[in-house]
BAMI-872689 format. One record per residue (C-alpha): residue in one letter; x, y, z. Coordinates in steps of 0.1 Angstrom, whole numbers, padded with zeros to 4 digits, always signed. Example, Ala and Ser with C-alpha at 12.3 -4.5 7.8 and 13.67 -1.06 7.14 Angstrom:
! residues 2
A+0123-0045+0078 S+0137-0011+0071 
! end
This chain:
! residues 151
M-0100-0246-0072 K-0064-0236-0074 K-0073-0203-0089 H-0098-0195-0063 V-0071-0201-0036 S-0045-0180-0053 A-0071-0152-0057 L-0079-0154-0020 L-0044-0153-0010 L-0037-0123-0034 S-0067-0104-0019 L-0056-0111+0016 S-0020-0099+0010 L-0034-0067-0007 S-0056-0060+0022 A-0029-0063+0049 P-0009-0033+0058 A+0024-0026+0042 F+0040-0020+0077 A+0030-0023+0113 A+0020+0009+0130 D+0047+0008+0157 I+0053+0037+0182 V+0075+0056+0157 D+0051+0053+0128 T+0022+0062+0150 A+0040+0094+0162 V+0049+0104+0127 S+0015+0098+0113 A-0001+0119+0142 G+0018+0150+0129 S+0022+0166+0163 F+0054+0149+0174 N+0078+0163+0148 T+0103+0175+0173 L+0099+0142+0193 V+0105+0122+0162 T+0136+0143+0153 A+0149+0138+0189 V+0144+0100+0186 K+0164+0099+0154 A+0191+0121+0167 A+0195+0098+0199 G+0194+0067+0177 L+0163+0052+0194 V+0143+0046+0163 D+0151+0008+0162 T+0144+0006+0199 L+0110+0022+0196 K+0102+0001+0166 G+0111-0029+0185 K+0090-0057+0200 G+0079-0038+0232 P+0054-0033+0245 F+0061+0002+0256 T+0042+0029+0271 V+0054+0064+0259 F+0045+0097+0275 A+0050+0117+0244 P+0056+0155+0245 T+0040+0174+0216 D+0058+0199+0195 E+0042+0227+0218 A+0057+0210+0248 F+0093+0210+0232 A+0086+0246+0224 K+0086+0254+0260 I+0123+0246+0261 P+0145+0277+0252 K+0158+0272+0217 A+0194+0272+0227 Q+0188+0245+0254 L+0168+0224+0230 D+0196+0227+0203 A+0222+0218+0228 L+0202+0188+0241 L+0197+0176+0204 K+0234+0176+0199 D+0242+0157+0231 K+0233+0121+0221 A+0238+0106+0256 K+0218+0133+0275 L+0190+0132+0248 S+0189+0094+0250 A+0185+0097+0289 V+0158+0123+0285 L+0138+0104+0259 T+0140+0069+0276 Y+0127+0086+0307 H+0094+0093+0288 V+0091+0054+0283 V+0079+0028+0306 P+0080-0010+0299 G+0047-0026+0291 A+0017-0012+0276 V-0003+0007+0304 M-0037+0019+0292 A-0053+0049+0309 K-0078+0028+0327 D-0050+0008+0344 V-0028+0039+0355 K-0023+0041+0391 A-0006+0069+0413 G+0029+0063+0425 S+0063+0057+0413 V+0070+0040+0379 K+0105+0028+0368 T+0112+0041+0333 V+0135+0025+0305 Q+0160+0052+0316 G+0164+0036+0348 S+0150+0064+0371 A+0113+0065+0385 L+0089+0091+0375 T+0061+0101+0396 V+0022+0096+0384 K-0004+0116+0401 T-0041+0109+0395 D-0058+0137+0415 G-0077+0159+0391 G-0064+0143+0359 V-0032+0123+0354 M+0001+0141+0359 V+0034+0126+0351 D+0063+0144+0369 G+0043+0175+0366 A+0033+0171+0329 K-0004+0169+0323 V-0015+0139+0303 V-0038+0155+0277 K-0047+0126+0255 T-0045+0089+0262 D-0045+0054+0247 I-0031+0061+0212 K-0025+0024+0204 A+0004+0011+0185 D+0013-0024+0175 N+0041-0024+0201 G+0026-0003+0228 V+0007+0027+0236 I+0012+0065+0236 H-0002+0090+0262 V+0004+0127+0251 I+0018+0151+0276 D+0021+0190+0277 S+0057+0193+0288 V+0090+0175+0284 I+0099+0157+0317 M+0135+0156+0327 P+0152+0127+0347 K+0161+0136+0383 
! end
């Protein structure tokens, strides 16, 4: 009997994932958020986005970051305070799934509010939501086609 319990516990521990798929791990594994992940690291926000949450992240793709002129993006990546403000502007407290999105003003983790529009697709401060409901253990990611800047 003791052997069977030990074998069962071993099989359960082997089948459990080695780590939780939090917002950061999910973004890394997606492969299309390399610039975002680099920016999160530069801003010192990795631990925050690996935290309990839940968070809703409007995540710009690498192509979205490529719309920013290189010199401007390089300067942003070197300015930790400004970078942190821009990145936390992309994060809303709570896990908001696409079916629950409503038009209006939404307060971000950065402190300012962003504007959500739902006519003809979801827009967040002018950025188009191109993919929704990428679930993570501590929230959800919605992919956007542009980097949004706090007002």
